[in-house]
C-alpha positions, 0 to 999 in steps of 0.5 A, spaced: 214 483 442 211 477 445 206 477 451 208 473 458 203 467 459 202 466 466 197 460 468 194 461 475 194 455 480 187 454 479 188 453 471 194 449 472 189 444 477 184 445 472 189 442 466 191 437 471 184 434 472 183 435 464 189 431 463 187 425 468 180 425 465 182 425 457 181 419 453 187 422 449 192 425 454 197 427 449 192 431 446 191 435 452 199 436 453 199 439 446 193 443 447 197 446 453 203 448 449 199 450 443 195 455 447 202 458 450 205 459 443 198 462 441 197 467 447 204 469 447 204 471 440 197 475 440 192 473 445 187 478 442 187 475 435 188 468 437 182 468 442 175 471 443 171 475 448 167 472 452 165 478 457 168 484 458 176 483 460 175 475 459 177 471 453 177 464 451 181 460 446 180 453 444 185 448 443 182 441 442 181 438 447 181 444 452 178 451 452 182 456 456 179 462 459 184 468 460 185 476 461 190 480 457 194 486 460 196 489 454 200 495 457 204 490 461 204 485 455 201 479 460 196 474 459 193 470 465 190 464 464 184 463 469 181 457 468 181 451 463 176 446 461 176 439 458 171 439 452 165 434 452 167 430 446 174 429 449 172 425 456 
């Protein structure tokens, strides 16, 4: 059974900004799709803990920060950043 992945408006804005700044915009689009697939499948294995309740997943050229509610099988992507090497 998969998880529902929700991108908060701030995360969507971050993703749009990353797309604009990226030297390879298709890579940002592909990274977003990969993040969605991996987090929907298993957000605990496909990311790493940053702080209590906050995790991150790296999909070149971006990193996404997210929270997991295992009881509801829900993932909330809270922030996205373009990795320094991708701008």
